[in-house]
N, C-alpha and C positions, 0 to 999 in steps of 0.2 A: 859323465853319463848322458846314454845315448836319449836324443828329443827327436819326438814325432810332431811336427807340424801340418793340422788340417785345416783348409780355409774351407767353408761352409756348413752349417748345422742344420738345413734343411731336411725335408719328408726323408729325402733318399740317404740320409746319413747317419739314423737312430743306429741300424745294426752295425754300422762301420765303428761309430763312436763304443758303442758296446764291446766290440772286440778289442779296439786299441786299449781300452783303460784295464781290459782283463789282460792282455800282452804286456802291457807297460808296466802292471804290478808283477806279472810274473817276472821280468825279463831286467827288472830292477833300471826300467827307462820312466822317461816323462814326456806325457802330452798334454800337447796344447791345442783349443778348439777355437779357432780366431771366425767371429761372424761379424757382423753388422746390427744384429740383434742381441746386446747382451744379455737379456733375460732368457731368450732361448738356448744359447751355449751354455748357460748354469746349467739350465732344467736338463739340458743332455747330458753333462759332466754328473750332475748329483752330486755326491758328497767325495767323491775319488780324493784321497789325499794327494795323488801323483800327477793331478790332472789339473788342467787350469785354463778357464774360458776368460776369453780376450775380445773386446769390443775393438773392431776394427772397421774404417772404409778402406777397401782393397786399392782402390785409386788414391788412396794418399801413398806416395811411393815413399816417403820416409819410413813411416810407421809398418809397411810392408816389408821392404828391404830390411827391418830392423828383426821383424817376426822370423824372415826366411834366413837371413845369418844366422841366426839361433838354433835353426834347427840340422838334422842330420838327414831327413828326408821327409820332402813335402809331398803332401796329398789334396787335390785341388776338386772339390766338389761345387766349383762355383758354375753360375750360367756360362757355356762355352766362350762367350764373345769376352769374359775377364781372363781365361786362362793364360792369353800372351803377355797380360802383363806378369803372373808370376813367376812363368816359363821363362821370361825376358832376364828377371832376378836372381832365378835358379841358375843359368847359364853364368851370369854374371858373377854369382858366389857361390860358384861350385856345387850344387847341390841338386841330387836327382829328383826326378818328379814323377808324380804318379797319377792319371786322369782314368776318368769312367768316358770321356768325349772323344769323337772323332777327331783323328789329326786331320786339322787343317790346313793349309797354306801356308800361315804364319808360322805354324808351328813346324812344318817342314822347313821353312826359312833358316830356324835352328838347326838344323841337323848335323852341319859340319863342327860348328862350335860346340856342340852336345857330345859329339865322338872324341874330337880334340882335346875336351877336358876331361875325357874319360869318365863322364854320366852317365844315366840310365833314366832316359824318358819313356816310360811305360803307359802307351795311351789306349783308350777303348778296351779298359779292364774294368767293365761293370758286366751288365747284362748282357745287352743289344745294343753295341757291342760290347764283346767281352766275350761271357760263358758260350755264347754262339760259335765263336770264332775258335777257342779251346775245345770246345764238344766236339765242332766238325773236324777241325784238323788230328784229333786225337782216332776220330773215325777212319778219315782219311788215309791217315798213315798207316793205320790196323789193314787195312785193305790194300794199299799198295805193297805193302810189305809179306801179304801172301800172294802178289804176284795178279793182282786186279787191276781191272781195268775201268775204272768209272766213267758211266754212259750219262748218268741224269745224277743233279743233286738238286734238291729242294729243302730250304731251313726256313720253318716259320715260329714266330714269337709272341706271344702276346700278354699284357699285362690285363688281366680280368676281374671281376669280382668272385669270390668265391661262391660255391652252390649255395653253402648256409645264408649267405648275405645276399641273394641275387634276389631282390623283389619289385623288380621293375620292366617293364616293357622292352627297354633296351638291354638290359641283363649286362650290364655295366656301368660301372662307377668310378668316379677319379681316383685314381689312386698314385698318380704323378703330374708332373708340369701340367695343366690345362690347357695353356698355350700351344705346347706341343699338338695335343689331340684336336684342338680347332684348325690346327694349321696340316696335319696329318696328310698325304699327298696331296701338298699344293705342288710341289716341285715335280711332281710327273713321276713316270719310272721309266728304265730300261732294263730289260733282261732277256735269256735266249731261251727258246721254245722249241725242240726239235729243230734244231738248226738255223731255224731263224730269228734275226733279231726283232723283238719285240719293244716297240715306243708306245708308251700311253701320256697323256697330257691329263692335267687334272680332271679335267671334265670326265674321261672314261675310267679315270683309277677305280670306281667301284660297280662299275656296271656289270659283270660279270664275275663277280667274287665265287670263285671256287671252294668246295667243301671237302672237309677231311675228318674223319672219325678219329676219336681219342679215347682210350680205353679208362673207362670210370669218367669221363667227361661228356662224352656223346659227340655231337655233330658241330664244329666250328667250321668257319669260313676264313678267307685270308686273301688281303690284297698285296700288290709288289709292293718292296718297297724300294725307292729313289733308284742308286746306280749300284744292279747288282753285276754288272760287268764289270765293275772296278775289282770284283773280288775274284774272278776269275784266272787272274795271275796271282795274286796274292796265295788263295789256295792251289795255283797249279794244277788247275783243273782245265786246260788249254784246250781239251781234246771233248769234253762233255758236250753233250748235243744239247743238254737242257741243265740251266743254270738259274735261279730264281730263290731272290732271299723276300721273305713276307712279313705280314704282321697279323696276327690271328684276333679274330673278335667272334661272337655269336653272328650268326645269318641275319639275325635282327637289326643289328647295328649299320649293317653295310646297307639295307633297305632303305633304314632310316637317313642314312647321311649321303646316299647317294641324292635324295632328294634338295637335301639342304647346300651340297654342293653346285646344283642344277640349277638353283635359284638364284646363286650367288652370294648366299649369306654367309660365308666365310671369308669375303674379301676383308683383305687386312691393308687395302690401300687408299682406298676410295673416303675420304671425309663424308662423314654425316652431318645434318641438321637436325638435330635432337631433340630439338624445343618441343616441349609437349606431343611427342613423339612417343606412339602405345605401340607395344609388342606387335600386336594383331594389323598395325599398319606396316611395321619394319619387313614383318614377314610376309606380305601381301602375294609378292612374286614365286611364293612357294604353290598357289593354287594350282598351277595347271599340272603339277607334280603331283600332288596328293593321289593316292587311290587305299585302297582297304588294306595293302600291308603296311601301311606309313603312318597311318591318319592318327591310329591312338599314339606310337612312337613319339610324333611331333606336337600334338597337345600337352602329353604328359610332360615334355621340355619346354611347355608354356609360349609356345610362339603365337597363338591365337588368344592371348591374354589382352585384357584389358589396361592391364599395368604400363607406367611409362617405363620408356628404356631409361638404365641408368644416367645419370649427369655424365658422370666423368666417361662414356663411352665415347668415342672417337671415330671407329670403324665398326661396321657388321661384325666382324671377327671379335670385338671386344662385347658387343653383345650377348653373342652366340658363347663366349667364354663364362660371361656373369650366369648364363641359363644352364652352364654345365655344370657349374660350381655351386649354384642354387639347388638343383633338380637332381644333378645325378653325384650328389657330393657322397663319402663314406660317412657313417655315423660311426661314433665311438665306440659302439660293439661290432662294428663289421669288421670283415676279413677278406682281403686280395688274395688273387693266385696268379702264379703266373706259369703258362705254359710253352713250352719248347719241343718242338719238332724236327728231327733231321730222316729224310728220304733221301735213301740212295739206291741208285741199281748200278749194278757192275756185273762184269764177267773174269771171271776165273778159271782158265783151260778150260775153257767153251762152253761154260755152264752160267746160268742167268742166275743172279740173287738180287734181292730187295732186302735192304736194311731199314727197320723202321724204329727210331732211337728219339724215346721220348723223357721228357722231364716236369715233373709235375711238384711246385714248392707252394705251400698255403701259407699266408701270413698270421701272425698271433694275436696282433689286435692292431688298433688304428694307426699305432705309432711304428712296431715293430711287423712294417708291411714285407709281403713274400719280394714286391718290388725294392723296398731295403735292404734286405738280405743279399738279393743277386746282385744288386749295384754295388752295395758297400763291401761284404764280405771278400771278395775275390781280389777287391783294392789293399784290404787290411792284412791276408793272407802274403800277398805279394811284398808290400813292405816289410813283414816280420823276416821273410826270407833273406831280402836284403841286406836287412840289419845285423841278421843272424851268418853273415857271409855265404848262405846258401844260393845265392842267384849272384852271381858273379858280370851280368852282361853289361855291356855297355853300349851306348847309341841309342838310337829314337827307336822304337819296337812297339807293334803291338802282340798279342799274346799268340802266336801261331806258330811259337819255335818250343820243341818239346821239354825244355830247360825249364820252360816259362809255366805250359800248360799240363805237366806233368804232375808236380808238386801241387800245384795249386788245385787242380781239380782232384786230388787224392785228399786234400782238407778239406773241400768243400762236401766231400761225401761224410767226413765227420760229422758235418753240422747240416744234416739232413737234405743236400743238393747233389742229387744223383740222378744217374739217366738209365732207364729200362729199355734192353735193346730186344728187337725179335730180328733174325736173319730167315728169310724166305726162301726156298730155291724155287724160281719160276721157269726153269727150260733151260 
């Protein structure tokens, strides 16, 4: 009996767990869910007879290796810093590994061993990164197969609150790791715009967020993601004059967040003396950046409260995270929404075209969120393809190859995750 091992039962894992329970029952496989919190894992498994929840400290080498050794395929939804522990065991014990996280230098260092052992390590197999890669490459390859030359590539993705649950001035609620929201943009960004390389530091990321119209949603704003240039050779778009990957938010978010960044309230390094420190005193540096567009946003977040800052907070980023989790939390009845848009401009036989490809996914509830669907289902689909012998690649990969993205995108459509495309002749 083939066994699937999943490390991690957190927010993004629910839909993946549901999928793996169903697929395991259908195919006669067993499914093991390993997490530091046994109660959480058991709750996610429910009464499935062929699935088992196990408590594990992933840093316990003996316990971790025992689990990996018993599996036929391993999926990790652990924090990215812990992936390497699992990855190292997978190489040693000759198991293939799937993750939704970016390929980092530690994982890259295993590439030769992965190939030598005939394993498949498939990373960046979630939403962003993941579905963005697959859908973009599908578009790019189809355009090139028509003889097209791509001049401009823009890709936008956002985890947002669904319209029916949008009841705060930020038009945003936390549907994924709040720390990532706090630190968004802190690494700066670099991208290509009309032939020029644009470098933005943290302070300028939210300066001039541009807007985009989305059918059925309205106007959203976007800011650049980290290093877009690194994906130009990966997507084989070296001759494009514009190439950018961005994050989507509602315009209000960018206006409020810019003031927070300018005031240094997202600082994650400088230690605070928080004894008897009140929120209104902690946030005093934001006063020069207040205006009629952001005052309501910042007040709603609680920046000017008489409340004492949490005793556990060590940095400004800790306090900011507390405020996000307190004031922008999703209620049990709330639903989230994923929006992804690709914009491509290209020439075919001296005629210019523009394609707008969009994906909108709505969550079902506070557990089966759009984020959980779009992060988890690509991993589950890929795992079943591998176990059924339909995906026979070896080596270290991200999902930019047709043999990966074609069957995965096709199956995602069966789960209501599909793109709408519009091609426009522009001259």
